[in-house]
C-alpha positions, -999 to 999 in steps of 0.1 A, spaced: -46 -135 -452 -73 -110 -462 -95 -140 -472 -90 -156 -438 -99 -124 -421 -131 -120 -441 -141 -156 -434 -138 -151 -397 -159 -120 -398 -186 -138 -417 -187 -166 -391 -192 -140 -364 -160 -143 -345 -150 -116 -321 -121 -93 -331 -97 -107 -304 -103 -143 -313 -100 -135 -350 -67 -117 -344 -54 -147 -325 -64 -171 -352 -48 -151 -380 -16 -139 -362 -12 -166 -335 -13 -163 -298 8 -138 -279 44 -149 -279 58 -145 -244 94 -153 -253 126 -134 -245 135 -101 -259 167 -99 -278 197 -80 -264 181 -78 -229 193 -111 -215 175 -142 -203 154 -126 -175 136 -100 -197 105 -112 -216 81 -92 -236 57 -87 -207 84 -80 -181 83 -42 -185 45 -42 -181 49 -63 -149 76 -40 -136 55 -10 -144 25 -25 -125 48 -34 -95 61 2 -95 26 16 -94 17 -7 -65 48 3 -46 40 40 -52 5 35 -39 18 17 -8 43 45 -1 15 70 -3 -5 50 22 24 47 45 30 85 44 -6 92 52 -6 67 80 26 83 94 9 118 93 -22 104 111 1 88 137 19 121 143 -15 138 148 -26 112 173 7 115 192 2 153 194 -34 147 207 -21 123 233 6 147 244 -20 174 248 -42 151 269 -12 143 291 -5 180 296 -41 185 306 -39 156 331 -7 170 345 -23 204 350 -53 189 367 -31 168 390 -10 199 399 -42 217 409 -56 190 430 -24 179 448 5 202 444 29 181 465 25 149 443 53 139 418 33 141 386 58 124 364 59 93 386 21 91 386 20 93 348 46 66 345 26 44 368 -5 50 346 15 41 314 28 10 331 -7 -1 341 -19 5 306 9 -15 290 4 -44 314 -34 -44 306 -27 -44 269 -3 -72 270 -26 -94 291 
Protein backbone atom coordinates (compact mmCIF):
# COMPACT_ATOMS: atom_id res chain seq x y z
CA UNK A 1 0.00 0.00 0.00
CA UNK A 2 2.89 2.36 0.79
CA UNK A 3 4.31 1.71 -2.70
CA UNK A 4 0.98 2.62 -4.32
CA UNK A 5 0.82 5.81 -2.31
CA UNK A 6 4.33 6.83 -3.29
CA UNK A 7 3.60 6.12 -6.97
CA UNK A 8 0.55 8.39 -6.91
CA UNK A 9 2.54 11.21 -5.31
CA UNK A 10 5.25 10.88 -7.96
CA UNK A 11 2.64 11.16 -10.74
CA UNK A 12 1.34 14.40 -9.22
CA UNK A 13 -2.12 13.32 -8.10
CA UNK A 14 -3.97 15.42 -5.54
CA UNK A 15 -4.35 14.08 -2.04
CA UNK A 16 -8.10 13.48 -2.35
CA UNK A 17 -7.86 11.53 -5.61
CA UNK A 18 -4.92 9.57 -4.22
CA UNK A 19 -6.92 8.71 -1.12
CA UNK A 20 -9.88 7.57 -3.24
CA UNK A 21 -7.68 5.40 -5.44
CA UNK A 22 -5.95 3.72 -2.51
CA UNK A 23 -8.91 3.25 -0.16
CA UNK A 24 -11.82 3.35 -2.61
CA UNK A 25 -14.70 5.79 -2.90
CA UNK A 26 -16.85 6.76 0.04
CA UNK A 27 -19.22 3.93 0.93
CA UNK A 28 -22.67 5.36 1.46
CA UNK A 29 -24.20 2.11 2.76
CA UNK A 30 -26.25 1.50 5.86
CA UNK A 31 -24.89 1.68 9.38
CA UNK A 32 -25.22 -1.45 11.47
CA UNK A 33 -27.65 -1.55 14.40
CA UNK A 34 -29.47 1.62 13.29
CA UNK A 35 -31.97 0.13 10.86
CA UNK A 36 -32.52 0.50 7.16
CA UNK A 37 -33.18 4.22 7.08
CA UNK A 38 -29.87 5.37 8.61
CA UNK A 39 -26.87 5.63 6.31
CA UNK A 40 -23.40 6.89 7.07
CA UNK A 41 -24.21 10.37 5.84
CA UNK A 42 -27.70 10.59 7.39
CA UNK A 43 -26.50 12.19 10.66
CA UNK A 44 -24.69 14.88 8.65
CA UNK A 45 -27.85 15.56 6.65
CA UNK A 46 -29.92 15.70 9.82
CA UNK A 47 -27.43 18.11 11.38
CA UNK A 48 -27.59 20.37 8.33
CA UNK A 49 -31.40 20.24 8.33
CA UNK A 50 -31.44 21.16 12.03
CA UNK A 51 -29.14 24.12 11.35
CA UNK A 52 -31.41 25.36 8.56
CA UNK A 53 -34.49 24.97 10.78
CA UNK A 54 -32.77 26.93 13.54
CA UNK A 55 -31.87 29.74 11.12
CA UNK A 56 -35.45 29.85 9.86
CA UNK A 57 -36.82 29.98 13.41
CA UNK A 58 -34.51 32.91 14.15
CA UNK A 59 -35.73 34.71 11.03
CA UNK A 60 -39.35 34.08 12.00
CA UNK A 61 -38.82 35.46 15.50
CA UNK A 62 -37.12 38.60 14.17
CA UNK A 63 -39.94 39.10 11.66
CA UNK A 64 -42.52 38.69 14.44
CA UNK A 65 -40.72 41.32 16.51
CA UNK A 66 -40.68 43.69 13.52
CA UNK A 67 -44.38 43.03 12.93
CA UNK A 68 -45.18 43.86 16.56
CA UNK A 69 -43.23 47.12 16.25
CA UNK A 70 -45.15 48.05 13.10
CA UNK A 71 -48.45 47.23 14.80
CA UNK A 72 -47.53 49.53 17.68
CA UNK A 73 -46.64 52.33 15.27
CA UNK A 74 -49.94 51.91 13.41
CA UNK A 75 -51.82 51.97 16.71
CA UNK A 76 -50.03 55.19 17.62
CA UNK A 77 -50.96 56.74 14.29
CA UNK A 78 -54.59 55.71 14.78
CA UNK A 79 -54.56 57.37 18.19
CA UNK A 80 -53.22 60.57 16.64
CA UNK A 81 -55.92 60.51 13.95
CA UNK A 82 -58.60 59.96 16.61
CA UNK A 83 -57.28 62.89 18.61
CA UNK A 84 -57.25 65.17 15.57
CA UNK A 85 -60.77 64.12 14.57
CA UNK A 86 -62.05 64.81 18.09
CA UNK A 87 -60.58 68.30 17.96
CA UNK A 88 -62.03 69.15 14.54
CA UNK A 89 -65.49 67.64 14.99
CA UNK A 90 -66.37 66.63 18.55
CA UNK A 91 -69.85 65.36 17.68
CA UNK A 92 -68.61 62.77 15.10
CA UNK A 93 -68.43 59.07 16.01
CA UNK A 94 -64.71 58.46 15.54
CA UNK A 95 -64.80 54.67 15.73
CA UNK A 96 -67.25 54.51 12.82
CA UNK A 97 -65.07 56.86 10.76
CA UNK A 98 -61.99 54.72 11.38
CA UNK A 99 -63.86 51.53 10.51
CA UNK A 100 -64.94 53.14 7.23
CA UNK A 101 -61.33 54.09 6.48
CA UNK A 102 -60.17 50.52 7.21
CA UNK A 103 -62.92 49.11 4.98
CA UNK A 104 -61.93 51.41 2.11
CA UNK A 105 -58.29 50.44 2.54
CA UNK A 106 -59.12 46.72 2.51
CA UNK A 107 -61.30 47.06 -0.57
CA UNK A 108 -58.56 49.02 -2.35
CA UNK A 109 -55.96 46.36 -1.49
CA UNK A 110 -58.15 43.49 -2.70
CA UNK A 111 -58.92 45.15 -6.04
